[in-house]
N, C-alpha and C positions, 0 to 999 in steps of 0.2 A: 266506584263514584267516585273512590280514594282519589284514582287517576287523571281528574279532570283537573287543570288549573288554569290560570286566567291569562292569555297572549299579550307579552309585551316584545315590542320589537325591540325595544334597544337594552333590553336584558340580552339576547343572542348576542349580537352587536356587541356592547362593550366585553362580556366575558367571552369572547371568543380574543378580543383583540387588548385583552390584559392578562390575557391565561400565563400565565409562567413569570408575568412583570413582578418582578424584585423576589422572584421563589427561584432559589438554587437547588438544579439538580443534586442528590446527593454521589458522587463516586463516577457521572457521568463523566463530567468535562476533564476531572483530572484524566482519567481514563484516555480521553480522547488526545487528549495534549500528549500524552507520552509516545502512544502509537504515533511512527511513522510517517507522514504523508509520503507517498510512490506518485509521483509522475512517471509513466511508460508511454515511450515513444517507437513502435517497430518501424522499419521500414527494407521493402524487397530491393535488391540489385542485381547483374544477373548471375552471379556466382555466389551470393553471401544473403546473410539479414543484419542488418545492423539494430539493436536496442540502443537507447537513452535513455536510461534510467535515472531520475533526483532523488537521491536520499540522503536530504537532508537530516545533520545530526545523528548519522550512523557511521559507524568505526568499519574500516573494512575486515577485519577479523568475525564480526557478526553480521555480515553477507553471505548468503548461500546459494550456490547457484548450480539447478540439475537439470542434466539435457539428455533426453530419453529417446531416439527417435526425432519425430517431430514436435514434440513433447516438451514445454520450456519453463521451468518452475524458479524463481526469485522470491525469495526469504529475508526479510531484515529484522532483526531485532534492537530494541534500544534500551538500554541502562541509566537511570539516574538516581544517582546517590547525594544526599546534599543535607553536613550536618551543621548545627549553629553551635558555638562555645560559649561561655563566659570563662575564660581560667579553666579550668580542672573540668569541668562541668558541661553536661553536654544539655542543652536547652531543649534543641527540637531536632529530629533526625529524620528523614524523609527515604523512603523508596520506591522508585516506581517502574516498570517494565512494562514493555511493549511491543507488539511485531506487528507487521505488514508482509503480506505474502500475494504473487502473482503469477497466475500461471494461462500458459496460452499455446494452442497450437498453430503449426505452421504449416506452408502447404506442401512442402517439402521436406524430407529429413534433412539432420544437420551430421556432418560430419565432425565428431565429437572429439578428433584428436587434433583439431585445426583450429578449436574457439581461443579464440584472443578476449581475455577479460580485464578493462582499465578503471582503476576509481581513484581519480583525483576529487578534492573540493563538493563531496557529495555528489559526484556525478560518476554513477556507473555506464560505461561504456563496453557492450559486448560486440564480437565481430565474428560473426558463424556460417561461417563455408557452406552449401549448400552437398549435399554427397551426390560423388560422380556417379552415374548409372541408374541416378534414382531420377532421370528427366519425367517431367510431365507430358502425353500426348494426346490431343485431342482425336476422338475418332469420330470419323463421319459416320451418320448415318443413311443409311440406305431405302 
């Protein structure tokens, strides 16, 4: 009988409404703020695939692209370091790291030797030509 409680319709409504209000999660927001946000668009043309990936705040050297046949993987790492000093004395020092990765499978294999990658102003553009001789053929059913 200890589990019986009086029903209060406002208790459930307001407890969910104010849940987390004025309460800051520990480590959750800082980690999410450091992880790079990746917006990825893949388009297909007759002879190539084009990838447009937005990677704000990521340096060119921290982006890694791997292609294996029709599998493509893009990963990026962000490192932020802040240090506040008063004269020679360090008041605060912060270091944070984050990583994001996206992988996807294409319908055709990619010619890895002819892939072109450009990165400018936080935008990665990949041009991945389709491998010749790896064309798809629809088989009619009799």
